[in-house]
N, C-alpha and C positions, 0 to 999 in steps of 0.2 A: 633574506626574508623581507618582503615589502612590508612597510608600515601601513597599517589599517587606516582609511580615511577617517576624519573627524566628523562626526555627526552633528550638524549645526542645528537641524531642526526636523521634526517629524509632524506632519499635518495630515488630516484625513479629508481628501476631496470628494470621496465618494463611498457609499455603502449600500448593500442590498440586504435581504434577508440572510443569505449565506457568506457574502464577501465583504470585506472592508479593504479599501484600497488606501494605501499610504504613500505620501510623497515625502521622500527622504532627501533632504539637503545635505550634501556631502562637501568636505574640503580634502583633496588628496594632498599627500606629503610634499608635492611639487607646487602647491598653491592653487591648482585649478579647482573650481567649484563647478558642481553638477547637481541635477535633481534627478533622482531615481524613482520610479514608481514600482510598488510591490503589493502583493496580496498580504495583508497582515497575518501574523500567526495567531490562530485562535485554537483554544483547547489544549489537549494533551498529546497530540499526535495521533497516528493510526497504526493499524497492523494488517498485515497481508499473510494469509495462512497457506502454506504448502503442506497439505494434509495427505498422507499416504495411507492407504488401506493395506490389509494382510496380503493382498496379492500385488503389491507395489504399482497400484494405480493412483493416479494424482486426482483429487477430488476438485473438480472444476464446477462452477455455476454459470448459466447463461443469464446475463442481467442486461437490461436496458440502459444504454449509455446515451444521454441526451446530447453530449458533446458531438457525438457522430450520428445521432439520430438512428441508432440502429442497435440491435441485441448482439452482444459479444460474448464469447467464452472468456472466462477470467477466474482468478482465484477469489476465494472468500476474503473479505477484507471490511474494515470499518474502523470508526473512531475509537479511541482509547477514552472511556468514560471516567469522570472524577472518582478518585479513589481506587482505580485499577491501575495495573501495571500492564506491559505489553502481553505477557504470558496469560493473565486472567482475562483480557480483552480478546485475546485470540480464541480461547476456549469458548467464550460467550458468542462471538461472531460466527465461529464454526457451527455451533448448535443453531443459532438463528438462521443462518444462510444455507446451510448444507444438511442439517439434521444430524450432525455427529459431534460427540465430545471426543476429547483426546487425553489420554493418561500420561502421555509423554510429549511435552512441548518444550523446545529449546529456541533460543533467538538465534538468528543467523547473522542479520546485518541490517543496521539502520540505513535508509537511503533517503536521498532528496530527489525532488522533481523540479526541474526548471528553477534552481536555486538563485539565479539572477532576478527572478521575479516573484519568488515567494519562499517562505522559510518552512513550509510544510515538510514534516518528516514522517516517514513510515517504516516500521520495523517488520522486517520479513522473519516469519518463525517456521519452523519445521514441526509438524504435528504427527505423532504416530501412536499406534496402540488405540485405534478408534473404536468408538461404541455407539450405537444408536442414541440420540438424545435430541429432541427438538424444542427449542425455546421460540416463543413469539418474538418476532423482531419488528422493525420499523419499515420493512420493505412494502411497497404498495402492492405487490403481487408475489406469489409463490415462485421461486426460482428453480428452473430445471437443473437438476444435479447431473453431472456427467463424469463418469469414472475413465480416466484416460491412462493407458499404460505408461509408466515412466520410461520404458524402452523405446517408446515411439515419439519422443519429443521433436524430432525432426518432422514428422508429418503434422503434429500440432502446430508448430512454428509456421508451416507452410499454409496454414488454413486462413482464409480471407476474414473469418470472424474471430481470430485470435491476433490482436494487434497491440495490446497495451505493453509499453516498454518496461514498466515495472515488474509485471508479471513474467515476462520473458527473461529479465535480468534474474528475478527470483529462483526461477526454475534452472537456469545455468548454475547458479551458486549452490543450490541444494544438490543438483546432479553431481557436481564436483565434490561436494562434502561427502556424499554418499560413497562415491568412488574411493576417497581417502579413508572413510570408515571401514570399507570392505578389504582395504589393504591391497 
């Protein structure tokens, strides 16, 4: 097992309303020193919800993604607010973004994205036993809700407007989990 590098100094060369960039000066076990940059960890993480209705459809939302300047199909997701855990946050986000609550929510996997550049973590959860329930969220516009058959994931993955890697990974994990549960 490699020895973790020693953190010599952390500074903040830049910050915006949403992001704080940190410069991390490191010394590796072989004596080599380097400065890495990362987006600083803020908040309590996030959740991504794979919600299944009674007909085994996945609840998707169509949301504007400014990074690619287009609307994409994705799973409901959002930040974990102070005082919440992943399960409570998932139920709230599902209500805000898709108009459903869930009586059965279980954690599937905590994931990272680009861990060389940011410490952001997102917990994928599986939500079942859905019921209609809409909460006011912080989204600038209503999101289109799409019910997609779980049995047609390959067709979903082939769509040009379904590209987010975390969402694709979450659906593969949930599909495998459901196969195991079914025996």
